[in-house]
VOGU-3710 file (C-alpha; in Angstrom, 3 decimals, decimal comma):
1> mksisnlill> -14,332/-20,608/27,389  -13,448/-19,151/30,792  -10,126/-21,021/30,886  -9,216/-19,645/27,437  -9,917/-16,099/28,697  -7,720/-16,725/31,736  -4,974/-18,135/29,527  -5,091/-15,089/27,240  -4,970/-12,756/30,249  -1,984/-14,645/31,647
11> lvlviaactt> -0,229/-14,474/28,269  -0,813/-10,700/28,045  0,615/-10,206/31,560  3,695/-12,299/30,754  4,314/-10,371/27,535  3,890/-7,049/29,364  6,341/-8,145/32,043  8,890/-9,229/29,452  8,614/-6,004/27,476  8,993/-3,603/30,424
21> spkekevvsk> 11,979/-1,410/29,731  14,970/-1,425/32,097  14,143/2,215/32,970  10,570/1,262/33,937  11,875/-1,637/36,036  14,296/0,760/37,763  11,447/3,157/38,630  9,333/0,331/40,059  12,320/-0,991/42,002  13,154/2,486/43,341
31> ktseesinkv> 9,561/3,059/44,476  9,507/-0,288/46,249  12,845/0,476/47,892  11,694/3,940/49,033  8,464/2,517/50,402  10,330/-0,045/52,475  12,781/2,582/53,745  10,009/4,994/54,729  7,757/2,431/56,360  6,124/3,845/59,466
41> rrfgsvirvk> 7,273/2,326/62,768  4,991/2,816/65,767  6,304/3,214/69,308  4,541/3,075/72,641  6,334/3,769/75,895  5,459/4,268/79,534  6,877/6,076/82,565  5,486/7,247/85,875  5,010/10,876/86,768  5,659/12,142/90,288
51> pemlaqykel> 2,239/13,121/91,640  3,664/16,285/93,198  5,131/17,263/89,786  2,054/16,507/87,681  0,827/20,118/87,474  4,286/21,290/86,363  4,555/18,484/83,800  1,134/19,341/82,344  2,007/23,038/82,215  5,250/22,327/80,342
61> hanpwpkvqe> 3,371/20,265/77,759  0,554/22,804/77,459  3,210/25,237/76,183  5,967/23,160/74,556  9,018/24,976/73,289  8,835/25,478/69,511  12,487/24,457/69,037  11,788/21,158/70,811  8,826/20,541/68,537  10,977/21,366/65,496
71> qitksnirny> 13,598/18,853/66,647  10,945/16,170/67,087  9,840/16,752/63,492  13,451/16,843/62,213  13,949/13,500/63,959  11,243/11,975/61,732  8,696/11,620/64,530  5,028/12,138/63,674  1,737/11,788/65,539  3,404/12,153/68,930
81> siylkddylf> 1,013/12,021/71,894  1,387/11,617/75,637  -1,523/10,306/77,705  -1,990/10,225/81,477  -3,705/7,557/83,573  -3,351/7,639/87,340  0,356/8,458/87,678  1,439/6,741/84,460  2,326/8,537/81,254  1,839/6,662/77,998
91> gyfeyvgndf> 3,677/8,022/74,960  2,889/7,143/71,364  4,614/8,237/68,167  5,242/7,144/64,626  8,754/7,117/63,188  8,956/7,764/59,436  12,717/7,957/58,880  15,203/5,268/57,891  17,770/5,427/60,742  16,010/5,560/64,108
101> eedmkkmaed> 19,175/5,267/66,202  20,899/8,115/64,332  17,836/10,363/64,539  17,514/9,732/68,286  21,234/10,443/68,728  20,860/13,797/66,950  17,864/14,642/69,104  19,819/13,824/72,260  22,653/16,072/71,064  20,331/19,041/70,477
111> svtrewwkmt> 21,032/21,656/73,170  17,446/22,951/73,370  16,055/19,425/73,699  18,567/18,698/76,479  17,375/21,827/78,313  13,766/20,687/77,880  14,641/17,290/79,328  16,222/19,029/82,338  12,731/20,409/82,988  10,735/17,237/82,301
121> dpcqipletr> 12,988/14,439/83,604  12,720/15,474/87,273  8,946/15,021/86,945  9,311/11,377/85,939  9,987/8,042/87,610  11,338/5,420/85,164  9,920/1,913/85,508  12,229/-0,591/87,166  11,480/-3,081/84,381  12,731/-0,825/81,578
131> aegewwanme> 15,568/-2,053/79,393  19,101/-0,822/79,960  19,566/2,619/78,429  15,851/3,447/78,360  14,291/6,324/80,266  10,745/5,710/79,082  10,116/1,930/78,969  9,345/0,757/75,436  6,216/-1,328/75,073  5,450/-4,260/72,796
141> evfhqd> 2,759/-3,655/70,195  0,289/-6,521/70,373  -2,398/-5,132/68,046  -2,753/-2,466/65,367  -5,443/-1,599/62,850  -5,192/1,169/60,257
//
């Protein structure tokens, strides 16, 4: 009896799949495509802070410039945090856009952001092991749980 019920259920699902209109299939396909485009990417990065510049660095981040924060948001960055341990800064953010390289390029071209970096970069010491072109060294994610 149970196998007949399963067979009927399977038959109903097959019929439903075969009778879905092209418009309905397009909507499902579009949703799936949008979901894959807007998938959240998580980033962790690390850099050292000059001990003699730590107070200045903390003060800058206690009062971040609104235009810099706007640019971060326009660049599809969410949940951005910077943590301090000893003289290491750990940055974490989530990227929700669909062209990371282009968004980072636009951020780097923003005049206010460049001025902000002129204030923060002298406080930092990049890691020797960072990849070419990196200021903050990107880290490998080895675990995540939502």
